[in-house]
C-alpha positions in Angstrom: 12.9 7.1 -0.4 13.0 9.9 2.3 9.9 11.6 0.8 8.2 8.2 0.6 8.9 7.4 4.2 7.7 10.8 5.3 4.3 10.1 3.7 3.8 6.5 5.0 3.2 5.4 8.5 2.5 2.1 10.1 -0.2 -0.2 8.7 -3.6 -0.1 10.3 -7.1 1.4 9.7 -6.9 3.8 12.7 -8.9 7.0 12.1 -10.4 9.9 14.0 -13.9 9.5 15.5 -16.6 10.2 13.0 -14.3 10.0 10.0 -14.2 7.4 7.3 -11.8 4.5 7.7 -8.5 4.8 5.8 -7.2 2.3 3.3 -5.3 -0.5 5.0 -2.0 -1.9 3.7 -1.0 -5.3 5.0 1.6 -5.8 7.7 5.0 -6.3 6.1 4.2 -4.2 3.0 7.4 -3.1 1.3 8.0 0.6 0.3 9.4 1.1 -3.2 10.2 4.1 -5.4 9.5 3.6 -9.1 12.2 4.2 -11.6 12.3 7.0 -14.2 12.9 4.5 -17.0 12.8 0.7 -17.5 16.4 0.1 -16.5 16.4 1.7 -13.0 13.0 0.5 -11.7 13.1 -1.9 -8.7 12.5 -5.6 -9.2 9.2 -6.8 -7.7 8.6 -10.3 -6.5 5.4 -12.2 -7.3 2.6 -12.2 -4.6 4.3 -9.6 -2.5 2.7 -6.3 -1.3 4.4 -3.1 -2.3 3.6 0.5 -1.6 4.7 3.6 -3.5 3.6 7.1 -4.4 3.1 8.9 -7.7 3.0 12.6 -8.5 0.6 14.4 -11.0 1.7 13.5 -14.5 4.1 10.9 -13.0 5.4 7.8 -14.9 7.0 5.0 -12.8 8.8 1.9 -13.9 9.0 -1.4 -12.0 10.7 -4.6 -13.2 9.2 -8.1 -13.3 11.2 -11.2 -14.1 8.7 -13.5 -15.9 9.3 -17.1 -17.1 7.9 -18.7 -20.3 5.4 -20.9 -18.5 3.0 -18.6 -16.6 0.7 -15.8 -17.5 1.2 -12.7 -15.3 -1.1 -10.0 -13.9 0.4 -6.6 -12.8 -2.0 -4.7 -10.6 -2.1 -1.3 -9.1 -4.5 0.4 -6.7 -4.4 4.2 -6.7 -5.5 6.2 -3.6 -6.3 9.7 -4.8 -6.3 12.6 -2.4 -6.6 14.8 -0.5 -9.8 14.0 1.3 -12.7 16.2 0.5 -11.0 17.4 -2.7 -12.9 18.0 -6.0 -11.3 15.8 -8.7 -11.8 15.8 -12.5 -13.6 13.1 -14.5 -10.4 12.3 -16.4 -8.0 12.1 -13.4 -6.8 8.6 -13.8 -4.2 5.8 -13.3 -2.9 3.6 -16.1 -0.9 0.4 -15.8 1.0 -1.2 -18.7 3.0 -4.4 -19.0 5.8 -4.1 -21.6 8.4 -6.5 -22.9 12.1 -5.9 -23.4 11.4 -4.2 -26.8 9.0 -1.7 -25.2 5.9 -3.3 -26.8 2.7 -3.4 -24.7 1.5 -6.8 -23.7 -1.6 -5.1 -22.3 -2.7 -2.0 -20.5 -5.7 -0.6 -18.6 -6.6 2.9 -17.5 -9.1 3.7 -14.7 -10.4 7.2 -14.2 -12.2 8.9 -11.3 -15.3 9.2 -13.6 -18.5 10.8 -12.5 -17.8 10.2 -8.9 -15.4 13.2 -8.7 -14.1 12.7 -5.2 -11.1 10.8 -3.8 -11.8 7.0 -3.7 -9.6 4.0 -4.5 -9.4 3.0 -8.2 -7.6 -0.2 -9.4 -6.4 -1.5 -12.8 -4.4 -4.4 -14.1 -2.4 -5.4 -17.2 -1.5 -9.0 -18.1 1.0 -11.0 -20.1 -0.8 -13.9 -21.8 1.2 -16.9 -23.3 -0.6 -17.9 -26.5 0.5 -19.5 -29.7 -1.5 -16.9 -31.6 0.5 -14.0 -30.2 4.0 -12.9 -31.2 4.8 -10.2 -28.6 5.5 -10.8 -24.9 6.0 -14.6 -25.2 9.7 -14.9 -24.2 11.0 -15.3 -20.6 12.9 -12.3 -19.4 12.6 -8.9 -17.7 9.4 -7.0 -18.3 8.4 -3.5 -17.2 5.3 -2.6 -15.2 4.6 1.0 -16.1 2.3 3.1 -13.9 1.2 6.5 -15.2 -1.0 9.2 -13.6 -3.0 11.7 -15.6 -4.3 14.8 -13.7 -6.4 17.7 -14.7 -4.7 21.1 -14.3 -7.4 22.2 -11.8 -7.1 19.1 -9.7 -5.1 19.1 -6.4 -1.4 18.4 -7.0 -1.2 16.0 -4.0 0.7 12.7 -4.4 -1.3 9.6 -4.7 -0.4 6.4 -2.8 -0.1 3.2 -4.8 -0.8 -0.4 -3.8 1.2 -2.7 -6.1 1.5 -6.4 -6.7 1.8 -9.0 -9.4 0.7 -12.6 -9.6 1.0 -15.5 -11.9 -1.2 -18.1 -13.4 0.0 -21.3 -15.1 -0.9 -21.9 -18.7 -3.5 -24.6 -19.5 -2.2 -28.1 -20.0 -3.0 -29.3 -23.5 -5.5 -27.9 -26.0 -8.9 -26.5 -25.0 -11.6 -24.2 -26.2 -10.3 -20.8 -27.4 -13.6 -19.0 -27.6 -15.7 -17.4 -24.8 -18.9 -19.2 -23.7 -22.2 -17.7 -24.8 -25.8 -18.1 -24.0 -25.6 -17.5 -20.3 -28.7 -16.2 -18.5 -29.0 -12.4 -17.9 -32.4 -12.6 -16.2 -32.6 -10.6 -13.0 -32.7 -12.7 -9.8 -35.9 -12.9 -7.8 -36.2 -10.4 -4.8 -34.6 -11.7 -1.7 -36.9 -12.2 1.3 -34.5 -13.5 4.0 -33.7 -11.2 6.9 -30.5 -9.2 6.2 -27.4 -10.1 8.2 -25.0 -7.6 9.6 -21.4 -7.1 8.4 -18.9 -4.2 8.1 -16.8 -3.7 5.0 -13.0 -3.5 5.0 -10.9 -0.6 4.0 -9.3 -2.2 0.9 -8.4 -5.4 -0.9 -6.3 -6.7 1.9 -9.0 -6.7 4.6 -12.1 -7.0 2.5 -15.0 -8.7 4.4 -16.1 -12.0 3.0 -19.8 -12.3 2.2 -21.9 -15.2 1.1 -25.0 -14.8 -1.1 -27.9 -13.1 0.6 -28.8 -9.6 2.0 -26.4 -7.7 4.1 -26.7 -4.6 6.2 -23.9 -2.1 6.9 -23.4 1.6 7.5 -21.2 3.9 5.4 -20.0 7.4 5.9 -19.8 10.2 3.3 -16.4 10.0 1.6 -15.9 6.4 2.7 -15.2 3.3 0.5 -15.9 -0.2 1.9 -14.6 -3.4 0.4 -16.3 -6.8 0.4 -15.2 -10.1 -1.3 -17.4 -12.8 -2.7 -15.7 -16.2 -3.4 -16.7 -17.5 -6.8 -15.8 -21.0 -8.2 -15.7 -21.9 -11.8 -19.2 -21.9 -13.3 -20.7 -19.5 -10.7 -22.5 -16.3 -11.8 -22.8 -13.3 -9.6 -25.6 -10.7 -9.4 -24.8 -7.8 -7.1 -26.5 -4.6 -6.0 -26.6 -2.1 -3.2 -28.7 0.7 -1.9 -29.0 3.5 0.6 -31.8 3.7 3.1 -34.2 6.7 3.5 -33.6 9.4 6.0 -35.8 9.5 9.1 -37.1 13.0 8.2 -37.5 14.6 4.8 -34.7 16.9 3.6 -34.4 18.8 0.4 -31.4 18.1 -1.8 -30.1 15.8 -4.6 -26.7 14.3 -5.3 -26.2 12.9 -8.8 -23.6 10.2 -8.2 -24.1 9.5 -4.6 -23.5 5.7 -4.3 -20.9 4.0 -6.4 -20.4 0.2 -6.8 -17.2 -1.2 -8.4 -16.5 -4.9 -9.0 -13.0 -6.2 -9.4 -11.7 -9.7 -10.2 -9.3 -11.8 -8.1 -6.3 -10.1 -9.8 -7.8 -6.6 -9.0 -8.9 -6.1 -12.6 -12.0 -3.9 -13.1 -15.1 -5.9 -14.1 -18.1 -3.6 -13.9 -19.6 -0.6 -12.1 -22.9 1.1 -11.3 -24.0 4.2 -9.4 -27.2 5.7 -8.0 -28.3 9.3 -7.1 -29.7 10.2 -3.6 -32.4 12.6 -2.6 -33.0 11.4 1.0 -35.2 8.5 -0.2 -34.1 4.9 -0.6 -32.1 4.4 -3.8 -30.6 1.2 -5.5 -27.7 0.5 -7.8 -27.1 -2.8 -9.5 -24.3 -4.2 -11.7 -25.2 -5.4 -15.1 -25.6 -9.2 -15.4 -22.2 -10.9 -15.5 -21.0 -14.0 -17.3 -20.4 -17.1 -15.2 -16.7 -17.5 -14.2 -14.9 -19.4 -16.9 -11.3 -19.8 -18.0 -12.4 -19.3 -21.7 -13.9 -15.8 -20.8 -10.4 -14.4 -21.4 -11.0 -14.9 -25.2 -14.0 -12.6 -25.2 -13.7 -9.2 -27.0 -15.8 -7.6 -24.3 -13.8 -6.3 -21.3 -16.5 -7.1 -18.8 -16.7 -10.8 -19.8 -13.0 -11.1 -20.3 -12.5 -10.0 -16.7 -14.6 -13.0 -15.4 -11.7 -15.3 -16.2 -10.4 -16.4 -12.8 -11.8 -18.5 -9.9 -11.3 -16.8 -6.6 -12.5 -13.8 -4.6 -14.2 -11.0 -6.4 -14.1 -7.7 -4.7 -17.0 -5.2 -4.4 -16.0 -1.6 -3.5 -18.8 0.6 -2.4 -18.2 4.4 -2.1 -20.4 7.2 -0.8 -19.9 10.7 -2.1 -18.8 13.3 0.5 -21.4 15.6 -1.2 -24.1 13.4 0.5 -22.7 14.6 3.9 -22.6 18.2 2.8 -26.2 18.0 1.6 -27.9 15.7 4.1 -25.5 15.5 7.1 -22.4 13.5 8.0 -24.0 10.7 10.1 -23.5 7.2 8.9 -26.0 6.0 6.2 -27.7 2.7 6.1 -26.4 0.5 3.3 -27.9 -2.7 2.0 -26.1 -5.2 -0.2 -27.9 -7.9 -2.2 -25.8 -10.8 -3.6 -27.1 -13.7 -5.6 -24.9 -16.5 -7.0 -26.3 -18.9 -9.6 -25.0 -22.0 -11.3 -23.3 -25.1 -10.2 -19.6 -25.1 -9.5 -17.7 -26.8 -12.3 -14.2 -28.3 -12.7 -11.5 -25.8 -13.5 -9.0 -25.9 -16.3 -6.2 -28.5 -16.3 -3.3 -26.2 -15.4 0.2 -27.1 -16.5 1.5 -26.1 -13.1 0.2 -25.6 -9.6 -3.3 -23.9 -9.7 -3.1 -20.3 -8.5 -4.8 -19.5 -5.2 -6.9 -16.4 -5.6 -9.0 -17.0 -2.5 -12.0 -19.0 -3.8 -12.1 -21.1 -0.7 -11.1 -18.4 1.7 -12.0 -20.2 5.0 -13.0 -17.0 6.7 -16.3 -16.7 8.6 -18.7 -14.7 6.5 -19.0 -11.1 7.5 -16.3 -11.4 10.1 -12.9 -9.8 9.4 -11.4 -11.2 12.6 -11.7 -14.7 11.2 -10.1 -13.5 8.0 -7.1 -12.5 10.2 -7.0 -16.0 11.6 -7.0 -17.5 8.1 -4.3 -15.1 6.9 -2.1 -16.1 9.9 -2.5 -19.8 8.9 -3.5 -20.9 12.4 -4.3 -24.6 12.5 -7.4 -26.0 14.3 -5.3 -27.1 17.2 -4.3 -23.6 18.1 -7.4 -21.6 17.3 -8.6 -21.6 20.9 -5.3 -20.4 22.2 -5.0 -17.7 19.5 -8.6 -16.7 19.6 -8.3 -14.6 22.8 -5.4 -12.6 21.4 -7.1 -12.0 18.1 -10.3 -10.8 19.8 -8.3 -8.6 22.1 -6.6 -7.0 19.1 -9.9 -6.4 17.4 -11.4 -4.9 20.5 -8.4 -2.5 20.9 -8.6 -1.4 17.3 -12.3 -0.7 17.6 -11.6 1.3 20.7 -8.9 3.2 18.9 -11.3 3.9 16.1 -13.7 5.5 18.5 -11.2 8.1 19.7 -9.0 10.7 17.9 -5.7 9.1 16.8 -3.1 9.1 14.1 -4.3 8.7 10.5 -3.8 5.4 8.6 -3.5 4.8 4.9 -6.1 7.0 3.3 -5.6 9.8 0.8 -2.3 11.6 1.2 -3.9 14.4 3.1 -4.5 12.0 6.0 -0.8 11.2 6.3 
């Protein structure tokens, strides 16, 4: 724990002037060290934020006590570093959920991929209670196993981990056990409304809520911005983003300049897209996605299976540091285009309390200060009293961001 404490500071996206914002952990996050085997890993509680670190080639164990009435999702966000480093395509993080006999309930690996620079990557593994399955059906202690794979030529720096697990009740009674089909994949019509302004968050915990439409932001080379789009059952998301052209022509080309990654409410990867950049406007768009449906979990296609939960879907947008090396480190204009189709439908009849993955949200669109109000659970009778304090806090943080200061939670090189 001493090494962990030396790496981790207080929460907050404070960063030096002109530098990308660092990943923000929530206030009250708990630091944990993973065990070397399934018997000495710390026990994690549901819906609680945890922070850890993993070394190259590391394998960490955490214990989850699961009942026999709820599905479970074990999620991990890896924060590769150091900033500015060259990483390998196969540098990756893997999360597995294992039962008492060491059998995998599920696993998912996420790699750095063609965007070979430090940026957050997330993965999840789940335990599903189904009559058709034999493994992972009993209540008891399960293991959340997190593994890191690193190329020999990649930097040996530790990676920070953002850990959590959440639960979902099983469905009450019988229901369809096949994924829906026949949904529309036609591209949406071009949007003509005037773009609105917003600024993305630094991670899942402070992602900026957006409604359908066009949004304008700026992004710095090496930065990843997070946005969330609440989706009810039956709603279908189309998402894309692009970089603006430079005011004056410059020679150069970056192959994987802009990267879009979509995650579901349990932080499971859904889909991704990327675009090159040569100083002229460029666009990237996600493939058409299935409408949100409980039965999507029965699909054999990972992209469709991930559209299984109603709640906030997260769009992570990254800009390669190579763009800064080639065209300059000033902020770049970013446009996001979001279209949501379909009528909201009734959700499944859960056998227990329906999980809250943030579909309603309650935050003012494009305004993270209102997200803070919602997170604090402030009632309408005290909003006016609390508002001044919140706005003062936001102003101070913005002022701190404009001057050199201590680093927040970015890649380990920033700690």
